[in-house]
C-alpha positions in Angstrom: 48.9 130.7 35.6 46.6 127.7 35.0 44.7 126.2 32.1 41.8 128.6 32.6 44.1 131.6 32.1 45.4 130.1 28.9 41.9 129.5 27.6 41.0 133.1 28.4 44.0 134.3 26.6 43.1 132.3 23.5 39.7 133.9 23.6 41.4 137.4 23.6 43.6 136.4 20.7 40.5 135.5 18.6 38.4 138.6 19.5 38.7 142.2 18.3 38.7 143.6 21.9 38.9 142.4 25.5 35.2 143.4 25.9 34.2 141.2 22.9 36.3 138.3 24.3 34.7 138.7 27.8 31.3 138.6 26.2 32.2 135.5 24.1 33.3 133.5 27.2 30.9 134.9 29.7 33.4 136.7 32.0 33.2 140.3 33.2 35.5 142.6 31.3 37.3 143.9 34.4 37.9 140.4 35.6 39.3 139.4 32.2 41.6 142.4 32.2 42.9 141.5 35.7 43.6 138.0 34.4 45.8 139.5 31.6 47.5 141.8 34.0 48.4 139.0 36.4 49.8 136.9 33.5 51.9 139.8 32.4 53.3 140.3 35.9 54.0 136.6 36.3 55.7 136.2 32.9 57.5 139.6 33.0 56.4 140.6 29.5 53.8 142.7 27.8 51.2 140.5 26.2 48.5 142.9 25.0 48.5 146.4 23.6 45.2 148.3 23.8 44.3 151.0 21.3 41.2 152.9 20.2 40.7 150.2 17.5 40.7 147.3 19.9 43.2 144.8 21.3 46.5 143.9 19.6 48.8 141.1 20.8 52.5 141.8 21.2 55.1 139.5 19.7 55.3 137.8 23.2 51.6 137.5 23.2 51.6 135.5 19.9 54.3 133.2 21.2 52.1 132.5 24.3 49.1 131.8 21.9 51.1 129.1 20.2 52.0 127.4 23.4 48.5 127.9 24.9 46.9 126.2 21.8 49.2 123.1 22.1 48.6 122.9 25.9 44.8 123.2 25.6 44.6 120.8 22.7 46.7 118.2 24.6 44.5 118.5 27.7 41.4 118.1 25.6 42.8 115.0 24.0 43.8 113.6 27.4 40.2 114.1 28.7 38.7 112.6 25.6 41.0 109.5 25.8 40.2 109.0 29.5 36.5 109.1 28.8 36.8 106.7 26.0 38.9 104.1 27.7 37.0 100.8 27.9 34.3 102.3 25.7 33.6 103.0 22.0 36.4 104.6 20.0 35.2 108.0 18.9 36.5 111.3 17.9 37.8 113.2 14.8 40.9 112.3 12.8 42.4 114.4 10.1 44.4 112.5 7.6 46.7 114.1 5.0 47.4 112.4 1.7 49.3 113.3 -1.5 47.1 113.4 -4.6 48.3 110.0 -6.0 47.8 108.2 -2.7 44.4 109.8 -2.2 43.3 108.5 -5.6 43.7 104.9 -4.4 43.4 105.2 -0.6 40.9 107.9 0.4 37.7 106.2 -0.6 38.7 102.7 0.6 39.9 104.1 4.0 36.7 106.2 4.4 34.5 103.2 3.8 36.5 101.0 6.1 36.5 103.6 8.9 32.8 104.1 8.6 32.2 100.4 8.8 34.6 99.4 11.6 34.8 102.7 13.6 31.3 104.2 13.2 31.9 106.8 15.9 35.1 108.1 14.3 34.8 111.1 12.0 37.5 110.9 9.3 38.5 114.0 7.4 40.8 113.4 4.5 42.8 116.4 3.1 44.9 116.3 -0.1 48.1 118.2 -0.6 51.6 117.8 -2.0 54.0 115.8 0.3 56.0 119.0 1.2 52.9 120.7 2.6 51.8 117.6 4.5 55.1 117.7 6.5 54.3 121.1 7.8 50.7 120.1 8.6 51.8 117.1 10.5 54.3 119.3 12.4 51.8 122.0 13.4 48.9 119.6 14.1 46.7 120.6 11.1 46.6 116.9 10.3 47.0 114.0 12.8 48.6 111.5 10.5 49.7 111.5 6.9 51.5 109.9 4.0 54.7 111.4 2.7 57.3 110.4 0.2 60.6 111.5 1.7 62.0 112.1 5.2 63.8 115.4 4.5 63.0 117.8 7.4 61.0 115.0 9.0 63.6 113.3 11.1 61.6 113.9 14.3 58.4 112.2 13.1 57.3 108.8 14.1 57.7 106.9 10.8 56.4 103.7 9.3 57.8 102.6 5.9 54.7 101.2 4.3 55.8 100.3 0.8 57.9 101.2 -2.2 56.2 102.4 -5.5 57.8 102.0 -8.9 58.0 105.2 -11.0 57.1 104.9 -14.7 57.2 107.0 -17.8 54.1 108.4 -19.4 53.4 109.6 -22.9 50.4 110.4 -25.1 49.7 107.2 -27.2 50.2 109.1 -30.4 53.3 111.0 -29.3 55.7 108.3 -28.3 59.1 110.1 -28.4 61.6 107.2 -28.9 62.6 104.9 -31.7 61.5 101.8 -29.7 58.0 100.4 -29.9 55.5 102.4 -27.8 55.2 101.1 -24.2 58.5 99.2 -24.2 60.9 99.8 -21.3 62.7 103.2 -21.4 66.4 103.4 -20.2 66.7 106.4 -17.9 69.4 107.9 -20.1 66.9 108.2 -23.0 64.8 110.6 -20.9 67.5 113.3 -21.5 66.2 113.5 -25.1 62.5 114.3 -24.3 60.7 117.4 -23.0 59.7 116.6 -19.4 56.8 118.1 -17.4 57.5 117.8 -13.6 56.4 119.3 -10.3 58.8 121.8 -8.6 59.4 119.6 -5.5 58.5 116.3 -3.9 58.5 113.8 -6.7 60.8 116.1 -8.7 63.6 115.7 -6.0 63.3 111.9 -6.2 63.5 111.9 -10.0 66.5 114.2 -10.1 68.4 112.2 -7.5 68.2 109.2 -9.8 69.1 111.4 -12.8 72.1 112.9 -11.1 73.4 109.6 -9.8 73.3 108.3 -13.4 74.8 111.3 -15.2 71.5 112.2 -16.8 70.4 115.9 -17.3 66.6 116.2 -17.7 65.1 118.8 -20.0 62.2 120.2 -17.9 60.1 122.4 -20.1 57.2 123.0 -17.8 57.0 123.0 -14.0 53.5 122.5 -12.5 52.5 121.5 -9.0 49.2 120.1 -10.0 49.0 116.4 -10.9 45.8 116.5 -13.0 47.1 119.4 -15.1 50.4 117.6 -15.7 48.5 114.5 -17.0 46.3 116.7 -19.2 49.4 118.4 -20.7 51.0 115.0 -21.4 47.8 113.6 -22.9 47.8 116.6 -25.3 51.3 115.8 -26.4 52.9 118.9 -24.7 55.5 116.8 -23.0 56.2 113.7 -20.9 56.0 112.8 -17.3 57.1 110.4 -14.6 54.6 109.2 -12.0 53.8 106.2 -9.8 51.3 104.0 -11.8 48.4 104.7 -9.5 48.7 108.5 -10.2 47.7 108.2 -13.8 45.7 104.9 -13.8 42.5 106.9 -14.7 44.1 108.4 -17.9 45.6 105.0 -18.8 42.2 103.3 -18.4 40.6 105.8 -20.8 43.4 105.4 -23.3 44.6 109.0 -22.9 48.1 108.0 -21.6 50.5 105.2 -22.3 52.8 104.0 -19.6 56.2 102.3 -19.9 58.7 101.0 -17.3 61.9 102.9 -16.6 65.0 100.7 -16.6 68.8 101.1 -16.1 68.1 101.7 -13.3 64.6 100.9 -12.2 63.2 103.9 -10.2 61.3 103.6 -7.0 60.1 105.9 -4.2 59.2 105.0 -0.6 55.8 105.7 1.0 55.8 106.6 4.7 53.0 106.9 7.2 53.9 109.6 9.8 52.7 111.4 12.8 54.2 113.9 15.2 55.3 112.2 18.5 55.4 115.6 20.2 51.6 115.7 19.9 49.4 113.3 21.9 47.8 110.7 19.6 44.2 110.0 20.4 42.8 106.5 20.6 40.8 107.3 17.5 44.0 108.2 15.6 45.7 105.0 16.7 42.7 103.0 15.5 42.6 104.8 12.1 46.4 104.3 11.7 46.1 100.6 12.1 43.2 100.4 9.7 45.3 102.4 7.2 48.0 99.8 7.3 45.5 97.0 6.8 43.8 98.8 3.9 47.2 99.6 2.2 48.2 96.0 2.5 44.9 94.8 1.0 45.1 97.3 -1.9 48.7 96.1 -2.7 47.8 92.5 -2.5 44.8 92.9 -4.8 46.9 94.9 -7.3 44.9 98.1 -6.9 48.0 99.9 -5.6 51.2 98.9 -7.4 54.2 98.5 -5.1 56.2 96.3 -2.8 55.1 96.1 0.8 57.8 96.7 3.4 
């Protein structure tokens, strides 16, 4: 079995029948059928079931598809890297970012990549940190920012910075007896109605609360940052975010922010990739630019945090 057989099998997995796959890749149907038969004999398993409705892969066939995709993608990247050595850096890079990071980083990084790596095509995708871990794992994204390393111990990790977490309220709905915008002790948050996501940032907040004997009153769970901000701005509850996540609402006067104290709350920001997947030259170049852009954003005060 060689790379050609694997590519043929991937074509079969994507087509409704062997005849359709044969037509798509320009191979005679009897020849393609023989390739499948030889693979089944070599592996000792049934890969394809034929029926009047077309071709169906067996469970073993789908396992082979997953391996074949990784092998073929790795070979394609190898060929691309070899051709690029000593020449212009080019290729596609898919970058995953949580919504709050995307707000400050995506435009700045896109402009920098276009200027300094004109032959690289950057695709930025936005999702919650938990989803990004799965996408880094399966190769949907090449590199990404995440906030915690749970279930990510096998990733290659760079600790970029630590963000402070702050309390947000509607300006006309300040819930405490202290002046609006003054520092809020963590224990005081037990008295207010909180709106939090179901995971990610929620886990970080609840670790701090549990460590300090605070039980938060979460009245709404919502895994959508913009909608949480809208609800808080309407006075329907209160939230905790990194400053950059709600900077747009604060600028417009729709939200008021206040530091959290006793203790101060922070969360790490990690840049990760999957070392089990070959990292292209374009990915490595974008990764370095990302670190440069993050450093510049922090130093200029556009991204509040402490560089590591």
